[in-house]
C-alpha positions as CSV (number, residue, x, y, z in Angstrom):
1,X,-30.6,3.8,-1.9
2,X,-30.8,1.8,1.4
3,X,-29.4,3.2,4.6
4,X,-25.7,2.4,5.1
5,X,-24.7,2.9,1.5
6,X,-23.3,5.8,-0.6
7,X,-21.4,6.1,-3.9
8,X,-18.9,8.7,-4.8
9,X,-15.9,9.3,-7.1
10,X,-12.6,11.0,-6.1
11,X,-9.0,10.7,-6.9
12,X,-7.2,7.6,-5.6
13,X,-6.1,8.1,-1.9
14,X,-3.7,6.2,0.2
15,X,-4.7,3.4,2.6
16,X,-5.0,5.5,5.7
17,X,-7.3,8.0,4.0
18,X,-9.6,5.2,2.9
19,X,-9.5,3.8,6.5
20,X,-10.5,7.3,7.7
21,X,-13.5,7.1,5.3
22,X,-14.4,3.7,6.8
23,X,-14.1,5.2,10.3
24,X,-16.6,8.0,9.2
25,X,-19.0,5.3,8.0
26,X,-18.7,3.4,11.3
27,X,-19.6,6.5,13.2
28,X,-22.5,7.2,10.9
29,X,-23.8,3.7,11.8
30,X,-23.0,4.2,15.5
31,X,-21.0,1.0,15.4
32,X,-17.2,0.2,15.2
33,X,-17.7,-1.3,11.8
34,X,-17.3,0.7,8.5
35,X,-16.1,-0.3,5.1
36,X,-15.2,1.3,1.8
37,X,-14.8,-0.6,-1.5
38,X,-12.6,1.2,-4.1
39,X,-11.7,0.6,-7.7
40,X,-8.5,1.7,-9.5
41,X,-10.0,5.0,-10.5
42,X,-10.8,6.0,-6.9
43,X,-14.6,5.4,-7.3
44,X,-16.0,3.9,-4.2
45,X,-19.0,2.7,-2.2
46,X,-19.2,3.1,1.5
47,X,-21.2,1.1,4.1
48,X,-21.5,0.5,7.8
49,X,-22.9,-2.4,9.9
50,X,-26.7,-2.5,9.8
51,X,-27.0,-5.9,11.5
52,X,-29.2,-4.5,14.3
53,X,-31.9,-3.7,11.8
54,X,-31.1,-5.9,8.8
55,X,-30.1,-9.2,10.4
56,X,-26.8,-10.9,11.3
57,X,-25.3,-10.9,7.8
58,X,-25.5,-7.1,7.4
59,X,-21.9,-6.4,8.3
60,X,-20.2,-3.4,6.8
61,X,-18.1,-5.4,4.4
62,X,-21.1,-7.4,3.2
63,X,-23.1,-4.2,2.8
64,X,-20.3,-2.7,0.7
65,X,-20.0,-5.9,-1.4
66,X,-23.7,-5.7,-2.1
67,X,-23.0,-2.4,-4.0
68,X,-20.1,-3.8,-6.1
69,X,-22.1,-3.4,-9.2
70,X,-22.0,0.4,-8.8
71,X,-18.3,0.4,-9.4
72,X,-16.6,0.2,-12.8
73,X,-13.9,-2.5,-13.0
74,X,-12.6,-5.1,-15.5
75,X,-11.8,-7.7,-12.8
76,X,-12.8,-7.7,-9.2
77,X,-9.2,-8.5,-8.2
78,X,-8.4,-4.9,-9.0
79,X,-10.8,-3.8,-6.2
80,X,-9.7,-3.0,-2.6
81,X,-11.9,-3.3,0.4
82,X,-11.0,-1.1,3.4
83,X,-12.5,-2.0,6.8
84,X,-12.2,-0.6,10.3
85,X,-11.9,-4.1,11.7
86,X,-10.4,-7.3,10.4
87,X,-13.1,-9.1,8.4
88,X,-14.8,-11.9,10.3
89,X,-14.8,-15.4,8.6
90,X,-18.2,-14.7,7.0
91,X,-17.1,-11.4,5.5
92,X,-13.7,-12.6,4.5
93,X,-15.3,-15.6,2.7
94,X,-17.7,-13.2,0.9
95,X,-14.8,-11.0,-0.1
96,X,-13.2,-14.1,-1.7
97,X,-16.4,-15.1,-3.4
98,X,-16.7,-11.6,-4.8
99,X,-13.1,-11.9,-6.2
100,X,-11.8,-8.8,-4.5
101,X,-8.0,-8.6,-4.7
102,X,-6.9,-6.5,-1.7
103,X,-8.2,-6.1,1.9
104,X,-6.9,-3.4,4.2
105,X,-8.1,-3.2,7.8
106,X,-7.4,-1.3,11.1
107,X,-8.3,-3.1,14.3
108,X,-7.7,-6.9,14.6
109,X,-10.1,-9.7,15.4
110,X,-8.3,-9.9,18.8
111,X,-8.9,-6.2,19.4
112,X,-12.6,-6.6,18.6
113,X,-12.8,-9.7,20.9
114,X,-11.9,-7.5,23.8
115,X,-15.3,-5.8,23.4
116,X,-17.6,-8.6,22.2
117,X,-17.9,-12.1,20.7
118,X,-15.7,-12.8,17.7
119,X,-14.8,-16.0,15.8
120,X,-11.0,-16.1,16.2
121,X,-10.0,-17.0,12.7
122,X,-7.5,-14.6,11.0
123,X,-8.5,-13.0,7.7
124,X,-5.0,-14.0,6.3
125,X,-5.7,-17.6,7.2
126,X,-8.9,-17.6,5.2
127,X,-7.1,-15.8,2.3
128,X,-4.5,-18.5,2.2
129,X,-7.3,-21.0,1.4
130,X,-8.5,-19.0,-1.6
131,X,-8.0,-20.2,-5.2
132,X,-6.4,-16.8,-6.1
133,X,-3.7,-14.5,-4.7
134,X,-5.3,-12.1,-2.2
135,X,-3.4,-9.4,-0.5
136,X,-4.3,-8.6,3.2
137,X,-2.8,-5.6,4.9
138,X,-3.5,-5.2,8.6
139,X,-3.1,-2.5,11.2
140,X,-3.7,0.6,9.1
141,X,-4.8,3.3,11.6
142,X,-5.3,0.5,14.2
143,X,-5.4,2.8,17.2
144,X,-8.1,5.0,15.7
145,X,-10.1,2.0,14.6
146,X,-9.8,0.4,18.1
147,X,-11.1,3.5,19.7
148,X,-14.4,3.1,17.8
149,X,-15.2,0.4,20.3
150,X,-15.1,2.8,23.2
151,X,-16.4,5.9,21.3
152,X,-13.2,7.8,22.0
153,X,-12.9,9.2,18.4
């Protein structure tokens, strides 16, 4: 299994617990970016940003989506992707193409822009352009996620 990925099963947790898992992934990768993709049974895959080694598309969300086939699900809209930071336009578009139904994140694009370059397009704005109903929840454990940029966690 490539670096940046893991697969586990557990009982379904609440949003903040999955964000905590994403924070742990971010720390593992020594970046502010971690993601967890979860099915309705609580099975999940985890990933962190590996762009430094694997190229500019190896964001945490993309790395998690690449492992979608390890999860059992009838339809992708039943999956939830948790991310420490609001998905960038590339990642949000990949989430839509994968058919994932819910996205939950901590820090915002604006938070991330304070520490580096970001394309300032909101995940919700991209979700509105989708051909299916996509739920986007923002700000879960935002302060903890924002601290990943300054290594205060």
